[in-house]
C-alpha positions as a printed Julia matrix, in Angstrom:
222×3 Matrix{Float64}:
  12.7    57.4   -53.31
  14.06   54.3   -51.29
  11.68   54.87  -48.59
   8.73   55.16  -51.38
   9.71   52.05  -52.81
   9.81   50.22  -49.39
   6.46   51.48  -48.79
   5.12   49.98  -52.04
   6.81   46.42  -51.38
   5.38   46.28  -48.03
   1.85   47.32  -49.39
   1.92   44.55  -51.65
   2.3    42.02  -48.88
  -1.5    41.72  -48.86
  -1.69   37.99  -47.78
  -0.93   36.19  -44.65
  -1.18   32.32  -43.83
  -3.47   31.57  -40.95
  -4.68   28.71  -38.98
  -8.23   28.51  -37.35
  -8.64   25.65  -34.86
 -11.95   23.94  -33.1
 -11.49   21.5   -30.55
 -14.18   18.79  -29.28
 -14.31   16.41  -26.55
 -16.09   13.21  -25.49
 -16.18   10.06  -23.7
 -17.16    7.99  -26.77
 -18.95    4.53  -26.03
 -20.55    1.65  -27.78
 -23.8     3.84  -29.06
 -21.45    6.36  -30.6
 -21.7    10.33  -30.4
 -21.79   12.93  -33.33
 -19.1    15.54  -33.15
 -19.83   18.82  -34.87
 -17.68   21.51  -36.25
 -18.32   24.92  -37.99
 -17.57   25.46  -41.65
 -14.82   27.71  -42.42
 -15.97   31.45  -43.15
 -14.9    32.33  -46.51
 -15.06   35.88  -45.43
 -11.74   35.34  -43.44
  -9.74   34.09  -46.53
  -9.1    31.55  -48.76
  -9.4    27.82  -47.2
  -6.14   25.96  -48.33
  -5.99   23.07  -45.95
  -7.98   20.89  -43.65
  -6.59   18.57  -40.96
  -8.35   16.27  -38.28
  -6.36   14.88  -35.19
  -7.75   12.56  -32.94
  -6.22   11.78  -29.68
  -8.01    8.99  -27.63
  -7.23    6.48  -24.71
  -9.36    3.4   -23.48
 -10.74    3.56  -19.8
 -13.1     1.67  -18.03
 -14.11   -1.74  -16.87
 -15.63   -4.76  -18.02
 -17.17   -7.94  -16.69
 -17.32  -11.84  -17.54
 -19.86  -13.86  -16.03
 -19.33  -17.43  -16.34
 -22.33  -19.65  -15.91
 -20.7   -22.83  -15.95
 -20.49  -24.73  -12.47
 -17.35  -26.7   -13.49
 -15.3   -24.91  -15.98
 -12.85  -22.06  -15.81
 -13.06  -18.87  -18.95
  -9.45  -17.76  -20.06
  -9.79  -14.29  -20.94
  -6.89  -12.81  -23.16
  -6.69  -10.67  -26.34
  -8.74   -7.75  -25.23
  -9.03   -4.97  -28.06
 -10.68   -1.69  -27.78
 -11.01    0.29  -31.17
 -12.3     3.57  -31.84
 -13.93    4.45  -35.32
 -14.32    7.86  -36.84
 -16.57    8.15  -39.7
 -16.64   11.35  -42.01
 -20.43   12.66  -43.02
 -18.46   14.99  -45.61
 -17.7    13.6   -49.19
 -13.74   13.72  -48.6
 -11.04   11.19  -49.96
 -12.38    8.57  -47.33
 -16.06    8.65  -49.08
 -19.33    9.58  -47.45
 -20.07    7.84  -44.44
 -17.16    5.57  -44.45
 -14.8     4.69  -41.47
 -11.67    6.55  -41.32
  -8.58    4.29  -40.39
  -9.61    2.64  -37.33
  -7.63    3.64  -34.04
  -6.68    0.33  -31.85
  -6.29    1.11  -28.56
  -4.17   -1.39  -27.07
  -5.11   -2.0   -23.55
  -3.35   -3.48  -20.37
  -5.09   -5.29  -17.54
  -4.71   -3.02  -14.04
  -6.85   -5.42  -11.73
  -9.08   -8.43  -12.06
  -8.61  -12.59  -11.84
  -7.67  -14.52  -14.81
  -9.12  -17.03  -15.83
 -12.46  -16.15  -14.74
 -14.09  -19.24  -12.62
 -17.23  -20.3   -11.3
 -17.08  -19.76   -7.62
 -20.15  -21.75   -6.05
 -22.31  -24.57   -7.54
 -25.95  -22.78   -8.45
 -24.32  -19.26   -8.74
 -22.9   -17.45  -11.57
 -19.47  -16.69  -11.34
 -18.34  -12.95  -12.22
 -14.86  -11.23  -12.11
 -14.67   -7.43  -13.33
 -11.64   -6.21  -15.26
 -10.13   -2.63  -15.38
  -8.28   -1.26  -18.45
  -6.74    1.67  -19.52
  -3.96    2.51  -22.13
  -0.53    3.21  -20.79
   1.09    6.67  -21.16
   3.16    5.5   -24.2
  -0.03    4.26  -26.01
  -1.71    7.13  -25.07
   1.02    9.21  -27.28
   1.0     6.45  -29.96
  -2.88    7.12  -30.13
  -2.56   10.62  -31.81
  -3.44   10.39  -35.31
  -3.65   13.06  -37.89
  -5.41   13.02  -41.57
  -4.95   15.68  -43.89
  -8.56   15.75  -45.72
  -8.17   16.32  -49.52
 -11.49   17.64  -50.63
 -11.82   20.75  -48.54
 -14.92   22.4   -50.49
 -17.22   20.86  -48.33
 -15.79   22.18  -45.09
 -16.64   25.91  -46.51
 -19.75   27.74  -45.61
 -21.68   28.78  -42.71
 -23.14   25.69  -41.41
 -21.16   22.37  -39.85
 -19.47   19.32  -40.43
 -19.94   16.13  -38.64
 -17.81   13.21  -37.81
 -19.16   10.32  -35.86
 -17.29    8.58  -33.43
 -18.19    4.74  -32.19
 -15.94    2.36  -29.74
 -16.0    -1.38  -29.88
 -14.27   -3.82  -27.35
 -13.86   -7.54  -28.09
 -11.82  -10.21  -25.98
 -10.85  -13.93  -26.77
 -12.95  -16.04  -24.3
 -11.84  -19.82  -23.95
 -13.74  -22.25  -21.68
 -16.78  -22.29  -19.52
 -19.76  -20.4   -20.44
 -18.95  -16.69  -20.85
 -21.15  -13.84  -20.76
 -19.07  -10.54  -21.48
 -20.44   -6.89  -20.6
 -18.22   -4.17  -22.07
 -20.68   -1.17  -21.77
 -18.64    0.15  -18.81
 -15.37    0.98  -21.39
 -15.44    4.36  -22.98
 -12.5     6.23  -24.88
 -12.04    9.71  -23.67
 -11.31   11.38  -27.0
  -9.98   15.02  -28.31
 -11.02   15.97  -31.78
  -9.25   19.15  -33.43
 -10.16   20.08  -36.48
  -7.56   22.64  -38.2
  -8.29   24.97  -40.95
  -5.18   26.41  -43.02
  -5.82   29.7   -44.93
  -4.68   32.79  -46.62
  -6.32   35.57  -44.83
  -7.93   38.51  -46.6
  -5.7    41.78  -46.15
  -6.75   44.25  -43.48
  -8.08   47.54  -44.7
  -4.92   49.41  -43.9
  -2.84   47.32  -45.99
  -5.04   48.3   -48.84
  -4.42   52.26  -47.7
  -0.88   51.82  -47.48
  -0.58   50.31  -51.03
  -2.56   53.36  -52.15
  -0.26   55.46  -50.44
   2.97   53.81  -51.69
   1.49   54.13  -55.51
   0.55   57.83  -55.08
   3.93   58.74  -53.81
   5.61   56.69  -56.93
   3.35   58.51  -59.48
   4.67   61.71  -57.56
   8.41   60.96  -57.8
   7.71   59.86  -61.5
   5.81   63.2   -62.37
   8.47   65.23  -60.78
  11.35   63.43  -62.88
   9.33   64.24  -65.97
   9.07   67.94  -65.47
  12.73   68.19  -63.81
């Protein structure tokens, strides 16, 4: 009797919590890039949650050209930001930016201030920047998406990524070029779902139920 009850209890545990992850990697620049993920296959079970995790750093170099023959250009407040937009109708609304990730940067080389070197020739200085390891860890963001129905189907969901760089330039006649800066970025989309039970689970449930009926019938005829 106890064995049959145990079989019946095991058989009723027909659903399991599962996760499915997809990961994309891009060198994001000012032109932007689209990140595509597969929608959740409902044949696997019932989707219960969607989470987007973004990890990014700033890397590369930028050049400041000072065309003034007698003044210097002071460079400060260098900021690189990553924008992620969702095309899905979720809590952030269609096509609007998710919270901006500001990648605080450190200068690893270059001269400050940028100076005019020779009369009649533009003065140019190149700065290299990157995010320090501690900043890299700090720039790992996860967003729980509230409206999950658009993520179910046989197509794809899309996020757009784009970066922007700015600096405070004082003095001279500066012309900045930020085109050599990019943001190596990893996006991970995680689906949490309740899995469809295996056919063997249904069979176990049936065996347990049949066994229980047999025991009850024997008790009635005894």
